[in-house]
Steps between C-alpha positions, in 0.01 A plus 500: 500500500619847421606739771251774412188312391290295742239237419235735644607779262484261206153383607388864525634570151312197367182617669529845342561348155186287532298791641600733215410234241145433625265508203786533252714192536535184707845400616626144493723411796817481288421834337497668841833342588647615166376856567685504834818362345478769230453769766769388745740310273752276674370601843202263456502133409216283378499334843451841666210569265336169587536571872346846454212350301440240772501777761249700295264203465541393865416852618176470296558831321497312169363168381560252221232481234470264207369586155688285253812558712594616850482872573553721804213733591406723792305324772140615509 
């Protein structure tokens, strides 16, 4: 894990990406992880992204949905 970026910060970034995309786009789990890697570069690994996604789902701020594939959406 990078010195400056915590799992909680990554989860918050994921949440904001999903929130901004409501009604426009649905994110697949790997797409969210790729967005974080693009934003933070070498500071974030795929493993970090998966941990942040798990934290986001476990906190019930977002949920998995299925419509021909798995997507991450805001919890209702």
